[in-house]
N, C-alpha and C positions, 0 to 999 in steps of 0.2 A: 404128770397130770395133776391138776388141782380140782377139787370138788367142793362146792358150797353145800353145806348140810344145814337144814332148817328144821328145828323140832319144837313142838309144844308152844306155839305162839298164843294159843287160846284166845285168838282175836275175837272181839265181840263181847268179851266179859267186862265187868266193871273195872277189873285190874289191868286189862290189856285192850286198849282202844284200837280198833281196826285201822284207823287213819295213821297212827304211829307205825304200825306194822307195815302198812302199804307204802309209806314213805321210804322205809328202810328197804323194802323189796324193790321199789322203783329205782333206788340208788345203786343197785347192783350193776357193775360195769357192763356195758353193751358189747360183750365178746362171746366166745364160745364155751366159756367155763360151765360145766354141767352143774345143775342145781337139783338136789334131791330133798323132798319134803318127807320128814319121818313121822308125820301124823300129828293129830290134835292141833292143826293149824287154826282151826276154829274151836271156840268153846263148846259149840254144839252145831252140827250141820246134818240135816237130812236132805239129800239131793233128790227131793221130790217137789213137784210143781207147787203144791200148797204150802210148802215149808221153806222154800228158798228165800233168802234175804238178798237185798241189793249188793251187800258187800261180798257175799258168796260169789255172785256172778262177776264182780270186778276182779276177784282173785282168779277165777277160772279163765276169764278173758286175758289176763296178764300172762298166764301160763300158756295159753293157746298161741299168743303172739310170740312168746319167747322160744317156743319149741321149734320155730323156723330157723333159729340160729344156734341153739344149744340143746343138749339133752336135758329134759325136764321130767324127773321121776316123782311119783307120789305114792306113798303107802298110807292107807287109811289108819287113823288112830281110833282109840276107843270111844271118842266123841264124834266120830264121823260115820255116817251111814249112807249106803247106796251111792256114794260117789263112784265106786266101782260097781257096775260098769257104766253108769249113766254119763260120766264125764270123760270117757276114754279118749275122745277127740281133743281134749284140752292138754294132754300130756304125751310125751314120747312113750313112757311106760307108766301104766296105772295098775296098782296091785292092792288087793284087800288083805294080804298077809305079809308079803315080802317080795323084794325084787333083787336080782343078782346082776352085777356088772363087774367084769374084769376081776373075778375072784373075790369079790366083796358082796356080802349079803346085807341088805338094808331092811330093817323091820321097825315096827313101832315099839314093841316091847311089852305090850299089855298082856300077852299070853305067857310071859316068862314066870310070872308069879302063880304057880299052880295052887297055892293056898287060897287064892281069892275065888272061892267057889261061887259066891253070889254073882260076881261079875261074869263068870263063864256061863252061868245059867241065863243071865240077862242078855248076854251076847247072842246066844242061840235063839232066844225068844224074839228079840227085836230084829235080828238080821235074817229075815225070811221074806219071801215074795208076798205072802198074805199081808203082813204088816205094811209093806211098801204100797200095796194096792189100797189098803184101807186109808192110809195117809193121803194118797192121791185123790180120793173121792170124799174124804171126810171134811166138812166145813170147820170142825174144831180141831184140825190137825195140830196146830201150834200148842194146844194145851197138852197133847200127848207128848210132844217134843220136850216140853219143860218138865213133865213128870219123869221122863227118861233121864234128863239132865240131873234132876234131884236125886234119883236112884244112883246114878254114877257118882255123884258127889259123896253120898253116904259110904259107898264102897271104897272110893279113893281115899277118903279121910282115914279109914281104919288101916289101910295097907300102905299109906305113905309115912307112917310113923317110923318105920325102920326099913332100911334098904335090904332087900332079900338076897344078900350076896351068895348064900349057899345055893339058892334056886337058880340064880343066874349062872353060877359055875356049873351046876348040873346040866343046864341047857347046852353050854358049849362042850362039856365033856361027852354028851350024847349026840351031838350034831353030826349027822352022817351025810355030808355033802362034799364029795371029793374035790370039787372045783373051788370051794370056799376056804380062805385062810384068814379072813377078817370079817367081823360082824359089827354093824353100827346100829344103835337103837336110840330112841327117845324115851318118852313116858315117865322116866324117873326124876326128871327135872334137876339132874346133877351130872357133872362130868365124872366118869370113872373109867378105868381100864383094868381088865382082868384077862389072864391068859390061862387056857386049859393045859394042865400037865398031861392030860390024856391025849387030846387031839392036836395040841399046839395052836389051836385057833384062839385069836385074841378078840375080845368083845369090848367095844368102846361105847360108853353112854354119852350122848350129846346133851349139854346143858340147855335148858329151855330158853327160848327168846323171851318168854314172859318174865323170867328171872333176871337175865343178864342183858337183854336188849342187844344181843349180838348174834351173828351167824357164825357157825364153825366153818373153817376152811381146811380141808384135809389135803395134804401133799402126799400123793401116792409114792413118790420117789424117796422122800425122807421118812415117810411114815408118821410125820408129826401133824398136830392139829393146832391151829391158831384161831382164836375168836376175834372177829373183826366187826366193828360198827360201821355199817355203810350209811353214808349221808350224802344227800344231794349237794351239788356244788352251789 
């Protein structure tokens, strides 16, 4: 079985135009190959009425259509809020932390760096029902959205300087999920593969679409990953 993995498109940012991303998405062959989104598909997204942009809705509509012929999974990234559970009807499986399929765990990866305490506090503060309610009734909701985006950028800039290999290894060393033998994540904007000497679990980081303009295709039989550029005929 092959699985298409999409990570960190950050569509909607100055560096990652949504139209370019959507063209690549629309060029994925019309078959039953599963597609799993590993988060940060948008540069910022609050799935709340006052905050939703037109390109957010186009993406959700594409996923809703595709799930009739293929498995479409989505894991929220650190720049996506309240997609879970608001858009559960758009996906086969929608998760806020991670999803499991056939012995594989798919996560975004934002919680692997335990040293990023500022982000962890921000996550707890923003991801709560009160904030969601305030955004839904507040006329100035978009200004709040961009303040959160600025705060995330400050946190990310500090912790993107070095890849936290030790913390990632610690995660798979301590992972207690008997059914899981392989983990896939995004977030770090680079491809990497590490295997725990303790649990034997392998974790693979998927390079970002924002960086390479390609989607990863994982072959579960060979265990190999190939990055492919999908283009319309």
